[in-house]
N, CA and C of each residue as an Amber inpcrd file, in Angstrom:
protein
   378
  -1.2110000  16.5570000  18.6480000  -0.3540000  15.4030000  18.9160000
  -0.3060000  14.5060000  17.6860000   0.8880000  14.0670000  17.3590000
   1.0520000  13.1680000  16.2100000   1.9830000  12.0160000  16.5740000
   1.6500000  10.8510000  16.0650000   2.4880000   9.6860000  16.2280000
   2.8080000   9.1390000  14.8430000   4.0730000   8.8510000  14.6090000
   4.5090000   8.3440000  13.3160000   5.2710000   7.0480000  13.5150000
   4.6690000   5.9490000  13.0900000   5.3230000   4.6500000  13.1850000
   6.1150000   4.3730000  11.9060000   7.2580000   3.7450000  12.0730000
   8.0890000   3.4010000  10.9180000   8.9320000   2.1720000  11.2400000
   9.5790000   1.6440000  10.2050000  10.4980000   0.5340000  10.4030000
  10.0120000  -0.8060000   9.9030000   8.7850000  -0.8810000   9.4520000
   8.2580000  -2.1500000   8.9690000   8.8640000  -2.5490000   7.6350000
   8.5610000  -3.7700000   7.2380000   9.0610000  -4.2790000   5.9750000
   8.9940000  -5.7910000   5.9560000   9.6980000  -6.3790000   5.0210000
   9.7370000  -7.8320000   4.8840000  10.8950000  -8.3880000   5.7200000
  10.5840000  -9.3330000   6.5760000  11.5840000  -9.9380000   7.4630000
  11.4790000 -11.4530000   7.3390000  12.6160000 -12.1070000   7.3640000
  12.6170000 -13.5610000   7.3080000  12.3070000 -14.1400000   8.6820000
  11.6870000 -15.3070000   8.7130000  11.4650000 -15.9580000  10.0090000
  12.7630000 -16.1030000  10.7820000  12.6460000 -15.9020000  12.1020000
  13.7860000 -15.9120000  13.0240000  14.6710000 -14.6760000  12.8860000
  14.2700000 -13.7530000  12.0430000  15.0170000 -12.5100000  11.8850000
  14.5900000 -11.4600000  12.9020000  15.1170000 -10.2360000  12.7150000
  14.8430000  -9.1370000  13.6320000  14.4670000  -7.8780000  12.8670000
  13.7140000  -7.0360000  13.5290000  13.3540000  -5.7380000  12.9660000
  13.0390000  -4.8210000  14.1400000  13.3150000  -3.5260000  13.9570000
  13.0100000  -2.5620000  15.0070000  12.0380000  -1.5180000  14.4740000
  10.9410000  -1.3730000  15.1620000   9.9590000  -0.3520000  14.8250000
  10.2000000   0.8830000  15.6860000   9.8830000   2.0360000  15.1130000
  10.0050000   3.2960000  15.8330000   8.6740000   4.0230000  15.8190000
   8.4090000   4.7370000  16.9020000   7.2110000   5.5740000  16.9880000
   7.6600000   6.9550000  17.4440000   7.6560000   7.9010000  16.5330000
   8.0410000   9.2730000  16.8550000   6.8160000  10.0310000  17.3350000
   6.9290000  10.6410000  18.5130000   5.8070000  11.3390000  19.1430000
   6.0710000  12.8400000  19.1340000   5.1050000  13.6080000  18.7190000
   5.2320000  15.0570000  18.7500000   3.9400000  15.6800000  19.2570000
   4.0730000  16.8490000  19.8730000   2.8950000  17.5740000  20.3260000
   2.6780000  17.5750000  21.8210000   3.3410000  16.6930000  22.5520000
   3.2580000  16.7180000  24.0130000   4.3430000  17.6560000  24.5450000
   4.0170000  18.5000000  25.5040000   5.0240000  19.4170000  26.0370000
   6.1080000  18.7170000  26.8410000   5.8290000  17.5080000  27.3400000
   6.8190000  16.7740000  28.1150000   6.6160000  15.2770000  27.9350000
   7.7110000  14.5240000  27.9780000   7.6240000  13.0810000  27.7680000
   6.9740000  12.3550000  28.9320000   6.9010000  13.0210000  30.1020000
   6.3000000  12.3340000  31.2400000   4.7890000  12.5300000  31.3020000
   4.2280000  13.1120000  30.2350000   2.7910000  13.3420000  30.1990000
   2.0330000  12.2780000  29.4050000   2.7670000  11.2950000  28.8960000
   2.0760000  10.2770000  28.1190000   2.7560000   8.9250000  28.2740000
   1.9860000   7.8760000  28.0120000   2.5080000   6.5200000  27.9290000
   2.1430000   5.9640000  26.5570000   2.8780000   4.9400000  26.1420000
   2.7760000   4.4590000  24.7580000   2.5620000   2.9490000  24.7170000
   1.7660000   2.5280000  23.7730000   1.5970000   1.0990000  23.5180000
   1.7530000   0.8190000  22.0300000   2.1360000  -0.3980000  21.7440000
   2.1320000  -0.9190000  20.3860000   0.9740000  -1.9210000  20.2850000
   0.2160000  -1.7790000  19.2180000  -0.8260000  -2.7290000  18.8840000
  -0.5160000  -3.2900000  17.4940000  -1.1790000  -4.3610000  17.1540000
  -1.0250000  -4.9000000  15.8040000  -2.3490000  -5.5000000  15.3400000
  -2.5080000  -5.5180000  14.0310000  -3.7040000  -6.1110000  13.4480000
  -3.3000000  -6.9600000  12.2570000  -3.5110000  -8.2470000  12.3960000
  -3.2110000  -9.1750000  11.3160000  -4.4220000  -9.2780000  10.3920000
  -4.2100000  -9.6960000   9.1530000  -5.3310000  -9.8230000   8.2160000
  -6.4370000 -10.7100000   8.7750000  -7.6540000 -10.1910000   8.7700000
  -8.7920000 -10.9590000   9.2260000  -8.9270000 -11.0950000  10.7260000
  -8.0750000 -10.4020000  11.4740000  -8.1150000 -10.5230000  12.9350000
  -8.3370000  -9.1630000  13.5780000  -8.7260000  -9.1840000  14.8330000
  -8.9180000  -7.9420000  15.5650000  -7.5680000  -7.3640000  15.9980000
  -7.5740000  -6.0790000  16.2330000  -6.3670000  -5.4290000  16.7220000
  -6.0860000  -5.9020000  18.1490000  -4.8180000  -6.1460000  18.4360000
  -4.4440000  -6.6340000  19.7640000  -3.2390000  -5.8710000  20.3050000
  -3.1740000  -5.7810000  21.6120000  -2.0520000  -5.1340000  22.2470000
  -0.8100000  -5.9970000  22.1800000   0.3250000  -5.3710000  21.9070000
   1.5950000  -6.0770000  21.8100000   2.4800000  -5.7570000  23.0030000
   2.6080000  -4.4470000  23.2990000   3.4800000  -4.0510000  24.3970000
   3.1440000  -2.6370000  24.8360000   3.5780000  -2.2880000  26.0420000
   3.2420000  -0.9930000  26.6400000   4.4080000  -0.5340000  27.4970000
   4.6300000   0.7860000  27.4980000   5.7040000   1.3240000  28.3300000
   5.2710000   2.6220000  28.9970000   5.6330000   2.7110000  30.3010000
   5.3990000   3.9180000  31.0840000   6.5250000   4.0020000  32.1030000
   7.4130000   4.9270000  31.9290000   8.5930000   5.0070000  32.7840000
   9.3170000   3.6700000  32.7700000   9.4610000   3.0340000  33.9270000
  10.1500000   1.7460000  33.9980000   9.1770000   0.5720000  33.8880000
   7.9070000   0.8570000  33.8050000   6.8970000  -0.2000000  33.6980000
   6.7330000  -0.6360000  32.2480000   6.8130000  -1.9360000  32.0180000
   6.6480000  -2.4870000  30.6820000   5.7420000  -3.7130000  30.7520000
   4.8530000  -3.8140000  29.8000000   3.9960000  -4.9950000  29.6930000
   4.1210000  -5.5760000  28.2880000   3.9330000  -6.8860000  28.2030000
   4.0000000  -7.5700000  26.9140000   2.8590000  -8.5650000  26.7980000
   2.3960000  -8.7340000  25.5720000   1.4620000  -9.8260000  25.3040000
   2.2170000 -11.1410000  25.4430000   1.5060000 -12.1630000  25.8580000
   2.1510000 -13.4500000  26.0680000   2.8100000 -14.0030000  24.8160000
   2.2260000 -13.7150000  23.6610000   2.7400000 -14.2570000  22.4030000
   4.0710000 -13.6620000  21.9860000   4.4550000 -12.5160000  22.5710000
   5.7050000 -11.8700000  22.1740000   6.7170000 -11.7840000  23.3120000
   6.3040000 -12.1500000  24.5090000   7.1860000 -12.0420000  25.6620000
   8.4360000 -12.8880000  25.4500000   9.5840000 -12.2910000  25.7160000
  10.8480000 -12.9780000  25.5090000  11.4260000 -12.7780000  24.1230000
  10.6280000 -12.2520000  23.1990000  11.1100000 -12.0230000  21.8350000
  11.1300000 -10.5320000  21.4870000  10.1730000  -9.7840000  22.0110000
  10.0730000  -8.3540000  21.7110000  10.5050000  -7.5550000  22.9360000
  11.0810000  -6.3910000  22.6760000  11.4860000  -5.4890000  23.7580000
  11.0460000  -4.0720000  23.4130000  10.3480000  -3.4450000  24.3510000
   9.9230000  -2.0590000  24.1560000  10.8520000  -1.1400000  24.9340000
  11.1430000   0.0260000  24.3610000  11.9940000   0.9950000  25.0360000
  11.6050000   2.3860000  24.5580000  12.0680000   3.3850000  25.2840000
  11.7720000   4.7550000  24.8670000  12.9820000   5.6310000  25.0990000
  13.1660000   6.5800000  24.2000000  14.2130000   7.5840000  24.2980000
  13.5050000   8.9180000  24.4600000  13.4150000   9.3980000  25.7030000
  12.6610000  10.6170000  25.9600000  13.3010000  11.8390000  25.3020000
  14.6030000  11.8290000  25.1520000  15.2780000  12.9500000  24.5040000
  14.8620000  13.0760000  23.0430000  14.5460000  11.9410000  22.4360000
  14.1420000  11.9340000  21.0240000  12.6240000  11.8100000  20.8660000
  11.9120000  11.7070000  21.9920000  10.4520000  11.5160000  21.9300000
  10.0930000  10.3460000  21.0220000  10.8020000   9.2660000  21.2080000
  10.6170000   8.0950000  20.3430000  10.5350000   6.8280000  21.1900000
   9.6100000   5.9670000  20.8070000   9.4580000   4.6610000  21.4380000
   9.7890000   3.6010000  20.3980000  10.5010000   2.5800000  20.8360000
  10.9480000   1.5300000  19.9330000  10.3300000   0.1890000  20.3010000
  10.2040000  -0.6470000  19.3110000   9.8090000  -2.0330000  19.5410000
  10.8100000  -2.9100000  18.7970000  11.7050000  -3.5120000  19.5510000
  12.6760000  -4.4270000  18.9750000  12.0520000  -5.8090000  18.9000000
  11.9580000  -6.3290000  17.6810000  11.3110000  -7.6190000  17.4400000
  12.3670000  -8.6230000  17.0150000  12.6060000  -9.6160000  17.8450000
  13.5980000 -10.6570000  17.5440000  12.9080000 -11.9970000  17.3680000
  13.5780000 -12.8840000  16.6550000  13.0480000 -14.2320000  16.4370000
  11.5970000 -14.1760000  15.9530000  11.3660000 -13.3650000  14.9440000
  10.0030000 -13.1690000  14.4710000   9.4740000 -14.4320000  13.7990000
   8.1570000 -14.5360000  13.8320000   7.4740000 -15.6980000  13.2680000
   6.4500000 -15.2290000  12.2360000   6.0140000 -16.1050000  11.3480000
   4.9790000 -15.7030000  10.3850000   3.7310000 -15.1380000  11.0670000
   3.3970000 -15.6180000  12.2650000   2.2380000 -15.1050000  12.9910000
   2.4160000 -13.6560000  13.4530000   3.6140000 -13.1460000  13.3790000
   3.8470000 -11.7370000  13.7280000   3.5060000 -10.8050000  12.5690000
   3.1850000 -11.3470000  11.4150000   2.7970000 -10.5310000  10.2690000
   1.5470000  -9.7330000  10.5990000   1.6520000  -8.4010000  10.4880000
   0.5360000  -7.5300000  10.8480000   0.9100000  -6.0920000  10.5520000
  -0.0970000  -5.2340000  10.5980000   0.1530000  -3.8030000  10.6250000
   0.3130000  -3.4130000  12.0880000   1.4130000  -2.7570000  12.3910000
   1.7180000  -2.3630000  13.7630000   1.4220000  -0.8770000  13.9550000
   0.7020000  -0.5680000  15.0280000   0.3190000   0.8000000  15.3530000
   0.8870000   1.1890000  16.7150000   1.2560000   2.4520000  16.8560000
   1.5750000   2.9490000  18.1790000   0.4370000   3.8730000  18.6250000
   0.1970000   3.8790000  19.9180000  -0.8910000   4.6630000  20.4970000
  -0.3900000   5.3340000  21.7660000  -0.8900000   6.5280000  22.0170000
  -0.4630000   7.2950000  23.1790000  -1.6420000   7.5750000  24.1020000
  -1.3380000   7.5790000  25.3730000  -2.3420000   7.8630000  26.3860000
  -1.8620000   9.0260000  27.2440000  -2.7130000   9.9960000  27.4420000
  -2.3850000  11.1100000  28.3360000  -2.5160000  10.6450000  29.7720000
  -1.6840000  11.2340000  30.6430000  -1.9020000  11.0370000  32.0710000
  -1.2500000   9.8000000  32.6430000  -1.8660000   9.2730000  33.7160000
  -1.2400000   8.2410000  34.5250000  -1.1640000   6.9130000  33.7790000
  -0.2460000   6.0780000  34.2380000  -0.0030000   4.8180000  33.5570000
  -1.1420000   3.8340000  33.8130000  -1.2210000   2.8570000  32.9380000
  -2.2460000   1.8280000  33.0500000  -1.7340000   0.6530000  33.8570000
  -2.6720000  -0.1070000  34.3940000  -2.2940000  -1.3150000  35.1210000
  -2.2470000  -2.4950000  34.1570000  -1.7460000  -3.6170000  34.6280000
  -1.5070000  -4.7580000  33.7470000  -2.7730000  -5.2570000  33.0640000
  -3.8990000  -5.1490000  33.7230000  -5.1370000  -5.6920000  33.1550000
  -5.7850000  -4.7550000  32.1580000  -5.2640000  -3.5480000  32.0010000
  -5.9320000  -2.5420000  31.1670000  -5.1400000  -2.0910000  29.9470000
  -3.8440000  -2.3150000  29.9310000  -3.0340000  -1.6860000  28.8940000
  -3.3780000  -2.1480000  27.4850000  -3.9010000  -3.3210000  27.3350000
  -4.2050000  -3.8590000  26.0140000  -5.5650000  -3.4650000  25.4710000
  -6.2890000  -2.6120000  26.1640000  -7.6260000  -2.2070000  25.7330000
  -7.5490000  -0.8890000  24.9780000  -7.9850000  -0.8920000  23.7440000
  -7.8100000   0.2470000  22.8540000  -8.4880000   1.5200000  23.3550000
  -9.5660000   1.3880000  24.0960000 -10.3180000   2.5640000  24.5120000
  -9.5650000   3.4440000  25.4990000  -8.4680000   2.9620000  26.0350000
  -7.6960000   3.7520000  27.0050000  -6.7330000   4.7260000  26.3300000
  -6.6420000   4.6780000  25.0070000  -5.6490000   5.4980000  24.2960000
  -6.3030000   6.6530000  23.5770000  -5.6100000   7.7940000  23.6080000
  -6.1660000   9.0210000  23.0730000  -5.7160000   9.3300000  21.6470000
  -4.5420000   8.8700000  21.2850000  -3.9990000   9.1910000  19.9760000
  -3.4210000   7.9350000  19.3350000  -3.5910000   7.8810000  18.0220000
  -3.0990000   6.7360000  17.2520000  -2.3270000   7.2220000  16.0460000
  -1.2870000   6.4860000  15.7240000  -0.5660000   6.7730000  14.5090000
  -1.0140000   5.8610000  13.3840000  -0.6070000   6.1720000  12.1880000
  -0.8310000   5.2690000  11.0730000   0.1210000   4.0910000  11.2360000
  -0.2980000   2.9490000  10.8000000   0.4720000   1.7540000  11.0280000
   1.6350000   1.5630000  10.0790000   2.4710000   0.6110000  10.4440000
   3.5700000   0.1850000   9.5880000   3.4870000  -1.3320000   9.4560000
   3.5760000  -1.7930000   8.2140000   3.3580000  -3.2090000   7.9340000
   4.6390000  -4.0140000   8.1360000   4.5200000  -5.0830000   8.9070000
   5.6070000  -6.0460000   9.0660000   5.1490000  -7.3690000   8.4620000
   5.9060000  -7.8650000   7.5220000   5.5960000  -9.1380000   6.8820000
   6.7310000 -10.1100000   7.1550000   6.3970000 -11.2160000   7.7910000
   7.3990000 -12.2300000   8.1130000   7.2130000 -13.3960000   7.1480000
   8.1750000 -13.5420000   6.2790000   8.0660000 -14.5690000   5.2450000
   9.4410000 -14.8680000   4.6790000   9.6200000 -16.1140000   4.2650000
  10.8730000 -16.4860000   3.6090000  10.7430000 -16.3770000   2.0960000
């Protein structure tokens, strides 16, 4: 199984950027769920968003600004980031979990994920 995150770069405050996570190695898209995490300089990695079928969760700091979606035909999960702020500057990682979906209190815990991709850096600055 491989996950490849892409789409990061330099974004101006209040701007938008879309991250992609290409997933390969699973025989079917309904066998895994995906989360986005991020790690800012000097801070711990934190959960940003999670998707499993129609279930979506968001961290409070991004709710209303970020949208997670998935295209099962392309085996790709997206994170649309709107109205970005300097505090959104971080390396963003996608992670995959085999099996059943997580509940709201668990999705942000890294130990629940089986596979991780290399991150993509998002820098929010004018």
